[in-house]
Residue, then its C-alpha position, 0 to 999 in steps of 0.5 A: m724892290s720897285n718904284t712903289m716903295s714908300c719913302t720910309e722903305v727907301e729910307q731903310y734901304v738907303k740906310s742899309k747901303v751907306k755909312p751913317k754920315r752918308y745917310l744923314h747927307s742923303v736925307s739932307v739932300a732929299e729935304t733940300a730937294i723938296y724945299l727947292n721943288s716947293k719954292f720954285n713950283t716945279n710941279l715935280d712930285q714931292d715924293d719923287c724929289y725926296k726918294c731921288g735925293l735919298l738914293h743919289d749917293i747909293a754907291r758913294n761908299w763903294q771902293a774905286g776898284d769896285l766902281l770901275l769893275y761895275t762900269k766895265n761889266n755893265q758897259i756904262p758909258l763914262e766921261k773922261e773925267e770920271v775915268h781919271h777920278p774914280l770917286l765920280l763913278h758913284a754917279p753912273v753906278g748909282a744911276s744903274l743901281v736905281k734903274e735895277l731897283g725900278f726907279e728908271e725915272y731917277e736914272t738921269a738925275i742920279r747919273w748927273h748929280t756930280l758933274g751936271n749936264k744940260d740934259m739932266g732934266k728938272l729933277g736932275l737940276i734939283i738933285y744937283l743943286a740940293d747936293y751942293l746946297e744942303p745945310r750939312r755942307t761945310f764949304l758954303t757959309d750961311s751968308q752964301r746959302v742965304a744968297y743962293n736962296k734969294m735967287e729967282s730961279l733954279e737956273i740962276i742958282c745953278l749958273n751962280v753955283l757953276k760960276q763959284m766952282k769955276h772960280h775955285f777951279k781956276d784958283n786950283a788949276l782945274s777945269f770943268a768936266t765936259s758935261t759941266k762946261g756944257l751945262y754952264d754954256y747952256l745956262k749962260e745962253g739962257g737955257t731952262f729946264 
C-alpha cells in the first residue's frame, strides 16, 4: 500500500479494518473534510482531505491493551491524558499505521484528531473539526451545526468548538488535555493555520 492508492482503494481498506458503524462515521468525516476545505478555500487537495478523513479512525476498534502494547513496542510518545484514557491512543496508533501505509503527509493530522494541537497543520485542523461536526454526530443539534457553518474561518469554528468543550468539561469537573489547552490558547491569541 502507498499514498498512490485511489479513494476507492482507501475506502475498501478502511472498510476491511473497522466496524460498519465506524466506517460510516469515517466516510462522513471524509465528506465533511472536503466540505470544509472547499468552503474555506484552504487549497488543500480534496483527495487528501477525503483519504485522511477516511483513515483518521483506523485504529479506533482496537482494544485498549492492544493500543497500549503498540505504543510501547513502537516507542510512540504519548500525552499523559492518553495514558490515563487509553481509548485516546487510537490517534497516535492510527498516525503510526498511516505512516507505515505510505501516507506520511497525514500522520500529524491523524495524530492530533482527538486532542487537537497548535502544530497539527491545516489538514489537522480540518480533520479535527470534521470529526466533531460531521452530521452523524448526535451531541450537536442542527441549530448548533448551522451556527458553526456560518462562522467565517476554520480557526473561529475551532475556538468556538473548544469553548463549548471547555464549558462541558467544567460542568463535569474535567479539564483540557495539555495539547488541547495549547491549541485553545493559540487560537485565543489569534493564531492561524
